[in-house]
C-alpha positions in Angstrom: 17.4 0.4 36.6 17.5 1.7 33.0 20.2 4.2 32.5 18.9 6.7 30.0 22.1 8.8 29.8 25.1 10.2 31.7 26.8 13.4 31.1 28.4 16.5 32.7 27.0 20.0 33.1 29.5 22.5 34.5 30.3 21.4 38.0 28.0 18.4 38.1 28.1 14.7 37.0 24.5 13.7 36.0 22.8 10.4 35.3 19.3 10.0 34.0 17.2 7.0 35.0 13.6 5.8 35.0 11.6 3.0 36.6 8.0 1.8 36.3 5.7 2.2 39.3 2.1 1.2 39.7 -0.5 3.7 38.5 -2.7 3.0 41.4 -0.9 1.8 44.6 -4.4 1.1 46.1 -2.9 1.1 49.6 -0.3 -1.6 48.8 3.2 -1.6 50.3 6.2 -0.9 47.9 8.1 -3.8 49.5 5.3 -6.2 48.6 5.1 -4.9 45.1 8.9 -5.4 44.8 8.5 -9.0 45.8 5.4 -9.8 43.8 6.1 -7.7 40.7 4.4 -4.8 39.1 0.7 -5.1 38.2 -0.2 -6.2 34.7 -3.6 -4.4 34.9 -4.9 -1.3 36.7 -7.7 -3.0 38.7 -7.7 -0.4 41.4 -7.4 2.6 39.1 -10.4 1.7 36.9 -10.7 0.5 33.4 -8.6 2.3 30.8 -5.8 3.5 33.0 -2.3 2.1 32.2 -1.1 -0.4 34.9 2.1 1.5 35.4 3.6 5.0 35.1 7.2 6.0 34.4 9.1 7.6 37.3 12.0 9.6 36.0 14.9 10.6 38.3 18.3 12.1 38.0 21.3 11.5 40.2 23.9 14.2 40.7 27.3 14.4 42.3 30.4 16.5 42.1 32.7 15.5 39.3 35.4 14.7 41.8 33.1 12.2 43.6 31.9 10.2 40.6 33.5 7.0 41.9 33.1 7.7 45.7 30.6 5.8 47.9 28.5 8.7 49.1 25.3 8.6 51.2 22.1 9.5 49.3 19.9 12.6 49.6 16.6 12.6 47.9 15.0 16.0 47.1 11.3 16.3 47.6 10.2 19.2 45.3 7.7 21.8 46.2 4.4 22.0 44.4 2.0 20.4 44.1 2.8 19.3 40.6 6.5 20.2 40.8 9.2 18.6 38.7 12.8 18.3 40.0 15.3 21.1 39.4 17.1 21.2 36.1 20.4 22.9 37.4 22.7 24.8 35.1 25.4 24.2 37.6 25.9 23.6 41.4 25.4 27.3 42.2 22.2 27.6 40.1 20.1 26.2 43.0 21.9 27.2 46.2 21.3 24.0 48.2 22.8 21.8 45.5 26.3 23.3 45.8 26.3 22.4 49.5 24.6 19.0 49.2 27.1 17.6 46.6 29.9 18.1 49.1 28.3 15.4 51.3 25.8 13.4 49.2 24.9 11.8 46.0 21.7 13.7 45.2 18.6 12.0 43.8 16.2 14.3 41.9 12.9 12.5 41.1 10.2 14.1 39.0 7.0 13.5 41.0 4.5 11.4 39.1 2.6 13.5 36.5 5.4 16.1 36.2 8.5 16.6 34.1 9.4 13.3 32.5 7.4 11.1 34.9 4.3 10.3 32.7 3.6 14.0 32.5 0.0 15.1 32.8 -1.3 18.2 30.9 -4.5 19.6 29.6 -4.4 17.3 26.6 -4.2 14.2 28.7 -7.2 15.3 30.9 -9.3 16.5 28.0 -9.4 12.9 26.7 -11.3 11.7 29.9 -14.8 12.3 31.2 -15.1 14.1 34.5 -15.4 11.1 36.8 -12.5 9.3 35.2 -10.3 12.4 35.2 -11.1 13.1 38.9 -10.3 9.5 39.9 -7.0 9.8 37.9 -6.0 13.1 39.5 -6.4 11.5 43.0 -3.6 9.2 42.1 -1.1 12.1 41.9 -1.2 13.1 45.6 1.2 12.5 48.5 0.2 9.0 49.3 1.1 7.8 45.8 4.1 10.1 45.5 5.7 8.7 48.6 5.0 5.1 47.7 6.8 5.8 44.4 9.8 7.2 46.2 10.0 4.3 48.7 9.7 1.8 45.8 12.5 3.7 44.0 14.7 3.4 47.2 14.1 -0.3 47.4 14.6 -1.2 43.8 17.1 1.3 42.4 19.3 1.8 45.5 19.2 -1.6 47.1 17.2 -0.5 50.0 19.8 1.9 51.4 18.4 4.4 53.8 18.6 7.9 52.6 18.3 11.4 53.9 15.6 13.7 52.4 15.3 17.4 51.8 11.8 18.7 51.4 11.2 22.3 50.1 7.7 23.8 50.6 5.2 21.0 49.6 8.2 18.7 49.8 8.0 19.2 53.6 4.4 18.0 53.4 5.7 14.9 51.6 8.4 14.5 54.3 5.7 14.1 57.0 3.9 11.6 54.7 7.1 9.7 54.3 7.7 9.7 58.1 4.0 8.6 58.5 4.1 5.7 56.1 7.7 4.5 55.7 10.0 6.1 58.4 12.4 3.1 58.2 13.4 4.3 54.7 14.8 7.6 56.1 18.0 8.1 58.0 17.4 11.8 58.5 15.1 14.5 57.1 15.5 18.2 56.4 12.6 20.6 55.5 12.6 24.2 54.4 9.4 26.3 54.7 7.2 23.2 54.5 5.8 21.7 57.7 2.1 21.3 57.2 -0.4 21.6 60.0 -1.5 18.2 61.3 -4.5 17.6 61.3 -4.8 19.1 57.9 -7.5 21.6 57.1 -7.7 23.8 54.0 -10.1 26.2 55.7 -7.7 26.8 58.6 -4.8 27.3 56.2 -6.5 30.1 54.2 -7.8 31.8 57.4 -4.2 32.3 58.3 -2.7 33.1 54.9 -5.2 35.7 53.5 -4.3 38.3 56.2 -0.6 37.6 55.3 -1.4 38.2 51.7 -2.8 41.7 52.6 0.3 42.4 54.7 2.6 41.5 51.9 0.7 43.7 49.4 0.9 46.6 51.8 4.6 46.0 52.2 4.9 46.1 48.4 3.1 49.5 48.2 5.2 50.8 51.0 8.4 49.8 49.1 7.1 51.2 45.8 4.4 53.7 46.6 4.2 55.0 43.0 3.0 51.5 42.0 -0.3 51.9 43.8 -1.5 54.3 41.2 0.1 52.4 38.4 -1.6 49.1 39.4 -4.9 51.0 39.9 -4.6 52.4 36.4 -4.0 48.9 35.0 -7.0 47.5 37.0 -9.2 50.3 35.8 -8.3 49.6 32.2 -9.0 45.8 32.7 -12.3 46.5 34.3 -13.6 47.6 30.9 -13.6 43.9 30.0 -12.1 44.1 26.5 -8.5 43.2 27.2 -7.1 39.8 26.2 -3.8 38.1 26.7 -1.7 37.0 23.7 -3.3 33.5 23.8 -6.8 35.1 23.7 -7.5 34.4 27.4 -9.5 37.3 29.0 -7.3 39.5 31.1 -9.4 40.4 34.2 -8.6 42.3 37.3 -8.6 39.0 39.3 -6.0 37.6 37.0 -3.9 40.7 37.6 -4.2 40.0 41.3 -2.6 36.7 40.8 0.7 38.5 40.2 1.1 38.6 44.0 1.6 34.8 44.0 5.3 35.0 44.5 5.2 37.8 47.1 6.6 35.3 49.6 9.8 34.9 47.6 12.7 37.2 46.8 13.0 39.5 44.9 9.3 39.4 44.2 8.5 43.1 44.9 11.2 44.1 42.4 9.9 41.7 39.8 6.4 43.1 40.0 7.7 46.7 40.2 9.6 46.4 36.9 6.7 44.4 35.3 4.2 47.2 35.9 6.8 49.8 35.1 6.4 48.9 31.4 2.7 48.2 31.4 1.7 51.2 29.2 2.6 52.2 25.7 3.1 55.7 24.4 5.3 58.6 25.5 7.3 57.7 28.6 4.5 55.5 29.9 4.0 57.7 33.0 0.8 57.8 35.0 0.1 61.4 35.8 -1.0 62.5 39.3 -4.6 63.7 39.3 -3.5 67.2 40.2 -0.8 67.4 37.4 -1.3 70.7 35.5 2.0 70.7 33.6 0.3 70.2 30.2 3.1 67.8 29.3 1.7 64.7 27.4 3.6 61.9 29.1 1.7 59.2 27.2 -0.5 59.0 24.1 -3.5 58.5 26.4 -3.1 60.5 29.6 -4.5 59.0 32.8 -8.2 59.8 33.3 -8.9 60.4 29.6 -9.0 57.8 26.9 -8.1 54.2 28.0 -4.3 53.8 27.9 -3.0 50.9 25.8 -1.3 48.0 27.6 2.0 47.0 26.0 2.3 43.7 24.3 5.4 42.9 26.3 3.5 43.4 29.6 0.7 41.2 28.4 3.1 38.5 27.4 4.8 38.6 30.7 1.5 38.4 32.6 0.5 35.4 30.5 3.8 33.7 31.3 3.4 34.3 35.0 -0.2 33.3 35.4 -0.8 30.5 32.9 -0.5 26.9 33.8 1.2 25.4 30.8 4.5 24.8 32.7 2.8 23.5 35.9 -0.5 22.0 34.8 -1.2 20.2 38.1 -0.3 23.1 40.4 -3.8 24.7 40.6 -5.9 21.6 40.0 -4.4 19.8 43.0 -3.8 22.9 45.1 -6.5 22.4 47.8 -6.4 18.6 47.7 -2.9 18.5 49.3 -4.9 19.2 52.5 -7.2 16.2 52.1 -6.2 13.4 54.5 -8.3 10.3 54.4 -12.0 10.5 55.0 -13.0 14.1 55.3 -15.8 15.4 57.6 -16.9 17.8 54.9 -15.9 18.4 51.2 -13.3 21.1 50.6 -15.7 23.1 48.3 -13.3 25.9 47.3 -11.9 26.8 50.7 -9.9 29.7 49.4 -12.9 31.2 47.6 -15.0 31.1 50.7 -12.2 32.8 52.7 -11.8 35.5 50.0 -15.4 36.4 50.2 -14.9 37.3 53.9 -12.3 40.0 52.9 -13.8 42.9 50.9 -10.3 44.3 50.8 -9.6 41.9 47.9 -12.5 43.2 45.8 -11.6 44.1 42.1 -12.7 47.7 42.6 -11.0 48.2 46.0 -8.0 50.6 46.1 -5.2 50.1 46.6 -5.7 46.8 44.8 -4.8 43.8 46.9 -2.9 40.9 45.3 -3.7 37.2 46.0 -1.2 34.6 46.8 -1.1 30.8 46.6 -4.9 30.4 46.4 -7.0 28.7 43.7 -10.5 30.0 42.7 -13.3 28.7 40.5 -13.0 31.4 37.9 -9.5 30.3 37.0 -10.9 27.2 35.3 -13.0 29.5 33.1 -10.6 32.2 32.2 -7.3 30.2 31.9 -7.4 28.1 28.8 -4.6 25.9 30.1 -6.9 24.9 33.0 -10.3 24.6 31.3 -10.0 20.8 30.6 -9.5 20.3 34.3 -12.7 22.1 35.4 -15.2 19.1 35.4 -12.8 16.9 37.4 -11.8 19.6 39.9 -15.5 20.4 40.5 -16.1 16.7 41.3 -13.1 16.6 43.6 -14.3 19.7 45.5 -17.4 17.7 46.5 -15.5 14.5 47.4 -14.7 13.3 50.9 -12.6 10.2 50.2 -8.9 10.6 49.8 -5.8 8.6 50.7 -4.3 8.8 54.2 -1.2 11.0 54.2 -0.5 11.5 57.9 -0.3 9.3 60.9 -0.3 11.5 64.0 0.5 8.7 66.4 3.5 7.6 64.3 4.7 11.2 64.0 4.5 11.6 67.8 6.7 8.5 68.1 9.0 9.5 65.3 12.7 8.8 65.9 14.1 9.9 62.5 16.0 13.1 63.0 14.0 16.0 61.5 15.6 19.4 61.1 13.2 22.1 59.9 13.9 25.6 58.7 10.8 27.7 59.6 10.6 31.1 58.0 9.0 33.4 60.5 7.3 35.6 57.8 6.4 32.7 55.4 3.4 33.8 53.3 2.5 30.3 52.1 3.0 28.0 55.1 2.2 29.8 58.4 5.1 29.6 60.8 2.9 29.3 63.9 1.1 26.3 62.4 4.4 24.8 61.4 5.7 25.1 65.0 2.5 23.7 66.4 2.9 20.6 64.3 6.6 20.2 65.2 5.7 20.4 68.8 4.0 17.0 68.3 6.6 15.4 66.0 9.2 13.3 67.8 12.9 14.0 67.4 12.2 17.3 65.5 14.2 20.4 65.7 13.2 23.9 64.4 15.4 26.7 63.3 13.1 29.8 63.1 14.5 32.7 61.1 13.3 35.9 59.5 16.4 36.3 57.3 14.8 34.5 54.4 11.6 34.2 52.6 9.9 31.0 51.5 12.5 30.2 48.9 15.5 30.8 51.1 17.1 27.3 50.4 17.5 28.3 46.8 19.5 31.5 47.5 23.0 30.4 48.3 24.2 27.6 50.5 23.5 29.2 53.9 20.1 27.5 54.7 21.0 24.0 53.8 24.5 24.3 55.3 22.9 25.5 58.6 20.5 22.5 58.7 23.2 20.0 57.8 25.7 21.3 60.3 23.2 21.4 63.1 22.2 17.8 62.4 25.8 16.7 62.0 26.9 18.3 65.3 23.9 16.7 67.1 25.0 13.3 65.9 21.8 12.9 63.8 23.7 11.9 60.7 25.6 9.0 62.3 23.6 6.4 60.3 24.8 8.0 57.1 28.5 7.9 57.9 
């Protein structure tokens, strides 16, 4: 396979590669494509699509293992629309430091992300709605896993590999076990076992109450922030505040800042963000009964509208815009679409939101939303606007690729070791355990020591999973 470059970063030897994969797998088997060759036209994808896409991947190992014959570990990134990590060193992403002791690590950029024929607003804006919708369908789990299986067959001589799936990468793991279990010698997941059968409505019915709980925990940790956030929301409610890129800054966009409440140290990140929200004086928000007469800010609370600082607005833009992850919101609800649907998805999170008046823009204390996509985002976020016509069509669609095979999962014999975070805000732990109860040869480690991103914080999570699998004899096929 084309070697694009090889080099060292501190503590890691790195190789960059890419291969071509079919744009539209159209249900075909990667082994058949390997034998027959890549398509010369994109018949299944529709006129005008390229027949192939580039799949970029990196291979990492410890410098002392460059010439060693090590088993392979492929990392299935979270998302949707997540590119592989770009580590500054082995300790930059906790699991890598442990993994390179035992494996040569393969980091593919999922199709449409990173350097794998990246999709962004400019690409989509050049298509009409129907064509863009059809194109976006090609960037879901059924295609991603066919890419990875083709990569295993062509670039690694068909050697079975282990997989590590974080968050949405766990969803991809179950797709891999459903479609091509023979390619996997063992699998690890962290915070990412989907409910099977998949149902977006069911997912949000579980996660919205957890969003409320996380918000209340934030205000309990930093009670002073309830008034500060309310003051920001009151200022935004006047409707004349814009972000540095001229996007409107609404209360509902402010609520998006709770999107990482399921990770650490999210409460502290938000606390220090709102701490510097206002300009003038010391930026304080005075209590309603303050009679000191001390002017803490140029515009005291309850009088003229306080000015929001440029730094605060810039940080909000960076945390809520989709320039870095353009597929994350457009594909968000379609990761739950498995084959022929009984009903279209039709903005499942929005319908659930409407059942909870606690999330209203004028409710106090202001509730924050989590990993949920809403129609307004495609009007107010300029980085998402080009996706709007296609996403609206997909919300009414009922035909998607099959991603899970419940029967095959029940008969699964590939060792699966799953870290289930008890308080996970994004992937409900009860639903994860329900699925695992129906997946053969699966083992759950349930813990409340970590949040959803625990595998990234030091080596403990991946080391625990690896050692449990090793001591059970589940890694014998990798020895």
